N, C-alpha and C positions, 0 to 999 in steps of 0.2 A: 471715377472715384468710388462709386458704389461697388463696382467689381473688385476694387482693392479691399474695401471693407468686408466684403463677403469671402474674399480669398487672400488672407494676409500673407505678405512677403512673397507674392507671386508676380506682382505687376509693378513696374516703374513707369511713370508718365513723364515724357520729355516734351516740353514746349520748345520747338526748334526755331532757330533763326532763319527766316525765309531768305535773308540776303547772303547767307553763307554758301560757298561753293560746295562744301561737303559737310553739312551741319550735323551729320549723324555719327559716322564712324570715328571722327576725331575726338569726340567727347564721350562716347559710350562707356569706355572703361572707367573714366573719371567719375561719370555720373553714377554708375553702379557701385563703385567703391565707397561713395559718400554714405550710402545707406538711407537716403531720403526717398520717400515714395513719389515725390513730384519735384521736377526741376525745370527752370527756364534757361535756355541756352542763348546767349547774345555775344557773339564773337568768342573770345576765350573765357568769358565770365559765366559762371553758373550761379543762379539765384534760386532761393527756395521761398515758398509762401509762408507768411506768419501773420496772425492777427495781432494788431497793436491797438492801444487805446486811442479813440478818436479825440481830436482837440475839441474843447468846448467853445462854441460860438455863441456869444450873448445876444447879438443883434438879430432881429427878425429878417432883415435884408429884403429880398424880393417877394415876401409873402403878402404884403399889404394889398397889392392890386387884385388879389383873388377875391377880396371882400365884395367888390362892386359887381361881380359877374356871377355866373353859375358854376357850381362844382359838380362834376359827375363822379359818383361813387359806385363802382361795380361790385357785385356781391353785396349791394347796399342793404338788403333786408336780412343778411346773415349776422351772426354775433359780432364779428369784427367790423363789418360794414356799418352796423348800427352804432357801434362804439365810436368809430371814426366820425360818423355823421354828427353825433351829439357834440363831439369835441370841436369839430369845425364851426358849429353854431355858437357854442359857449365860449371858446377860447379865441377864435379868429373872427368872429362876427359875420360869418357867412350867412347870407339871407336867402339864397336860392340854391336848391339842391335837386339833382336828378339821381334817383336811386334805381340802378338797373339790376335785375335778377331774372332768372329763367321764368319764374312763375309770376313775377311782377306783383300787381295788387292782390293776387290770390295767395301769395306767400304768407305763411303763418306769422302773425304779429305785425304785418305791414300796416294795417289801419291804425293800430295803437302807436306804432313808431312815428307815423306821420303826425298824429295828434300831439305826441310828446315833443317832436321837433318844433312844431308850431308854437307850443307853449313856451319853449326855450327861447324863441325869438325869430325863428325862420319865417319868412314871408310867403315863400312858395316851396312846396315839397312835392315832387312828382315821382311816383313809383312806376317804372316802365318794365314791361316784359320784353326781355331781349337776350338772345343767345349771343354772347359776345365773341364766340368762336366763329360766327357767321359774319363775313365782311359786309354784306349788303345790309344786314340788320343793324350793325354798328354804324354804318354810314347813315341809315335812316334815323337812328337815334340821335346822332350828332346834328343832323339837319333839322331836327325838331326842337332844338333849343331856341328859346325866345330871343329874337334879335335885340330886344331892349336890354337883356341881361346875357350877353354872349358868354360862351364857355371860357373860363379863365383857369380852371384847374381840373385835373383828373387824378383820382385815387383808386387804384385797381386792387381790390382785396379778394377777388374771386379765385377759387381753386377747388380741386377735388383730389381725393386719394384713392388709390387702388394698389395696396401694398402687396408685394410678392418678390421673392428672390429673382435674379435676372433670368435664370433658367425657366422660370414659370411665366415670364412676361410674353405677351403676344402683340401683334400689331394693333389689335382692338384695344388692349389694355393700355398701350402707349397712347393711342389716339384719344382715349377717354380722358386721360390726365393732361395731355398736351393741349386739348381744346381750349379750356379756360385760362391756360397759362401762355403757351407758345403762340397759338393762333390769335387769341384775344389781344395780347400785348402787341403783337405784330400789327394787327389792324388799328389799334388805338394809336400806336406810334406813327403809322403811315398817314392816317386820316386826320391827325391833328397838327401835322408839321407846319401847315400854313396858318394856324391859329395863334393868337397872342396869349399863350399859356404862361402863368406864373409858377404853376406846380404840375409836375407829371411824376407822381409817386406810385410805385408798384410794390405790392407785398410779395416778397420772395421768402425763401427758407434757407436756413443754415445747412440744410441737407445738401444743397447744391455745392457748398464749399467743402463740407466734411465727407460727403459721400455716405449716406445713411444706408446701412445694410437693410435689404428688403424694400428699398424705396428708389430703385434705379430709375423708374419712369418719372417720379416726382422730383428727384434730384436733378435729372437732366433738364426737365422743364424749367426749373428755377434757375439753373445755370444760364439758360437762354434769356430769361427775364433780366438777370444781372447784366448780361452782355448788351441788351437793348439800352439799358440806362447808361452804360459806358459809351455806346455809340452816339446817343443823343447828346451827351456832354461834349463829345469830340466835335459834334456838329454845331456847337454853340447853343443848344436847346436845353431847357430844364429837363432833368432826369435824375431820379433818386430811386434806387432799389434797396429795400429794407429786407435783409436776409434774417428773418426772425428766428429766435430760438423757440423754446417751449412756452406756450401760453397757458395761463391758469384757467382759461375758459372751460366751462363744463358743457358747452354746446358747440356746434360747428365742427371743424375738422379735428379738434382735440377731444371730442366727446367720447371717442372709441377707446381712448387710452385707459388701460386697466392698471392693476397693481404691478404686473410684470413690466409694462411699458414705462411706468413712472420709475420703478426701481432701476431699469436699464439706463435711463437717462440720468438719474441721480448718480449712478456709478461713474458715468462719464463726466461728472462735475457740472451738469446742466440743471439749473433750478427753474421752476415755473415763474413766468412774468405775470404779475397782477395787472388788471386793466389800467389802473391809474399809473403804474410804472410804465406800461406800454405806451401810453399817450405822451408821457414825458420823453421817452425815447423817440417817439415819432416826431415830436417837436425838435429835438436835438438833431435828428437826421435831416429834416427839412432845412435847418439853419446851416448845415454843414456844406462845404463846397465840393465834397467828394460824391462820386456817382454810386458807390456801394457802401452802405452802412450795415453793420451786423449787430442789431439789438438783441443781445443774448445775455442771460444772467448766469454767471459762472461762480461756482464755489471754489475760489482760488486756493483757499486754505486747505481744503481736502485734496485738491489736485497737487499742491506742493507737498503735502504729507505723503501722498502716493509716490511722488517722484523721489522723495527722500528715502522711502522704503525700497526703492529699486524697481518700482513698477513703471513701465514705459509711459511717457506722456504723448498724447496725440500730437503729431508734428506741428499742426497748425497752431497749437496753443503754447509751444515751447518759448515763444517770446514773452508771454505773460507769466508763465509758471517759473521760468528760469531754472529749469531742472538740472542744468549742467549736462555733462556728457553721459549719455546712457550707455551702460556697460553692455557688451555683447551677451554676457551671461543673463542679465535681467531681461533683455529683449528676446531671448530665445526660450524663456520659460525654464522649468526645472525638471525636464524629462529625464535627465541623467540621475537626479535624486530619486525619481520614481522607480527607475530601473534598479537602483541600489536597494530600495526598500523591498522590492519584489524578490531580489536574490536571496536564496536560502529558505524561502517559504514553500510550504507544500502547495500543490496546484489549487486545492480548495481555499487555502488561506490567501493566495494571490487573487483568486476570483473575488473573495470577500472584500479584500482591500480595494480592488478596482470598482466594485459595486458601491462601496462607501464613497469613493471618489466621484463617481457619476452622480450619485444621489446628492452629494454636497453641492456640486455645480448646478444641478437641476434646481435645488432649493434657492440658490443665489439668483439664478436667472429668473425664476418665477416670483422672487421677492419674499420667500418664506424666511422665517427667523431660524428655522432648523430643518432637519431631514425627516421629522416625524410624519409630515404630510406627503412624503414622497415614497410611494409604494414601489417595491422592487419590480412588481409585475403589472403596475398601472400604466396603461398606454400613454405615451406623451401627448397625444391629441386629446385624450380625456382629461389630462392634467392641465390643459389650457395652452399647449404649445401652438404657435403659428409660425409663419416663415421667418419672422424677425427673431423670435426666441430660439428657433431651431438653429439659425445661423450663429447666434451668440454661443449656444452650447457647443456647437461644432468647433468654433474658434477657441473656446476655453479648453476643450479637451485636446485640441490640436497643439495648443501651447504647452500643456502640462505633460503630454505623452510624446510629443515630437513626431507623431504620425501624420501623414498627409491624408486627412479624412475628407471624404466627399461631402459636398454641401447637403446631400440627401441622406446622410448617415442616420439621422434621427428617424427618418421614415423607413429606411431599410432595416433598422434594428429598433423596433417601436416601443420598447420598454427599457427601463434602466438595467434590468438583468440581462436582456438580450444584448444591449450595447456594451455592458461590462464584459460579457463573454467574447464579443467580437474584439474588443481591445486586448483581451487576454491572449487571443490567438495571434493578433497582429504584432504584439510586443515580443513574441517569441521568447517567453521567460522560462521555458522549461530547461534550457541549458545554462546553468549558473555562470560558467566561465564566459560563454559567448555574450550573455546579457551584460556582464560587467565590462567586458572589452568594448562592446558597442556603446555603452553609456560613457566610457572614457573618451572614445573617439568623438562622440557628440560634444563633450566638453571641449576637446581640442578645436573642433570646428568653430564653436562660438567664440573661443578665445582669440583665434587668429583672424576673425572677420575684421576687426578694427585695424589690423596691420596692413591690409591689402593696398591702401593708398600710399604707403611708404615703400618705395622700390627697394631700398637697401634692406629693410626689415623683411620684405617679402622674399628677397633672394636668400637671405639667411634661413628663413623658415623652410623654403623649398629644398635647400641643401640638407637641412636637418631631417626633413621627411624622406628625402632620397636615401640618406644613410639609414634611417629607420626601416625602410622597406628592404634595403640590402640585408640588414640584420634579420628581419622577419623571414626573408627567404632562406636563411640558414637555420631556422628553428627546426628541431625534430629531425626525423629521417624522411626528407622529401626527394622526389625525383626532379630532374631538371625541368620537366614539362608539367609539373603538378600545378593546379590552380591555387589561388590565394585561399579559397574556401577549404580546399583539401589540406593545405598547409596548416590552417587554423585548427582543423579537426584533428590533425595528427600531433599537434603540440599539446603538451600538458598544460593544465590551467596555471600552474606555478610558473612555467616557462613564459607563457604569454603575458601574464601580469607583471612578472619581474622585468621583462624587457621594456614594457611600456613605462613602468615606474622609473626604471633606470634612465631611459632616454629622455623622458619628458618631465621628470621630477614631480610627478603627481603622487602624493602619499595616499 
């Protein structure tokens, strides 16, 4: 999913039916024609993923038994672990806690947290140094729980980040992020299966569902965590994965988020969750019978306004936004309009227009209110770009220009001016007639995309295009063996534009 986010419109994910004799070739054409980034195939049925509102469950259900025993909180001395620990004591009456972290009692604020929890009503609070990615260490930790107050609940909040686009990830960077997520949750799942737990809650991230650009390792690790919760529920065991959105915390894993990060997430309709809101969502998830809850705060009004303006909605949110059918034109950007704006301008004016375009998108990506702070020759890295913002800028420029830009384009052309000049050369805007023809062909491509699933319409379009090519081969004075490019060069601008307008009705 992260690969999709980093390379829009290049990858389609198919969840195939393992029981089908030929689960791939029979549905491939249908799946690609739908235009969805991910589909599940079951028999002749295709399904797509959508977020829906979770049902509100008022009763506490099976949470009461957790009170009489011990609850283990991993990442317990971190900001989220401390928040959960306080909540367990004050709202659920938990009296015995084990807080596990790498540094244990040496962690910053650990002593103060223990004292605070005791004041709130906890009878015993033990802070243990434990690498939860180490199976033997986890087994020893679980074995150390007092028999008088056996383990009745697990809340796993531990996790680390190491952001970078997929091409920059290494086995070591994957292992670093997978340790406290994949390995740790696997150990906790295995080693507690014979215990009488009331709660097994794991903190995941919505990045595993959406596929967050620049977080391929973190997204994959959280997708595994979600799967463990599903597997536990299928086995009749407690299991809840909370795929959190953005927290408002100023410490922990969100402390590194700057203005650009906050601006990027708000443009996606994601708002930060305050601590009190987060604990209410935590309660709702524990009461729910589902294995995977997505506590995320969305600005649905802004998302609906974007959809009404023709901007594409993230597929996973379409059930909430109700954006209606996305037109092929809006989904493909406005690179035809850009080509038309460039036509007729002198080369220097074209470059200036593209520079303004680049600077405008740089300002938006970095969260600036205008382009005044975006210097034409200021290096992107000096302006604050990282792998995430570089991918977003690449994707924005790809959409508006229609060019297949490499993920490293911001590093290959490290200033707005260098990038604008590269775009100028790639757009091939020196030949006015050719530019306008290409932009109209791109318009045609986007318009016919939505017709490909209708066989009758597709046949009609194919016949029309065949007739168009037959006419095109008769333009100008061509030889029988001349190439299409040679034919285009030999035709006058008026001839080329007239036959496109006549045949396709584009004014």
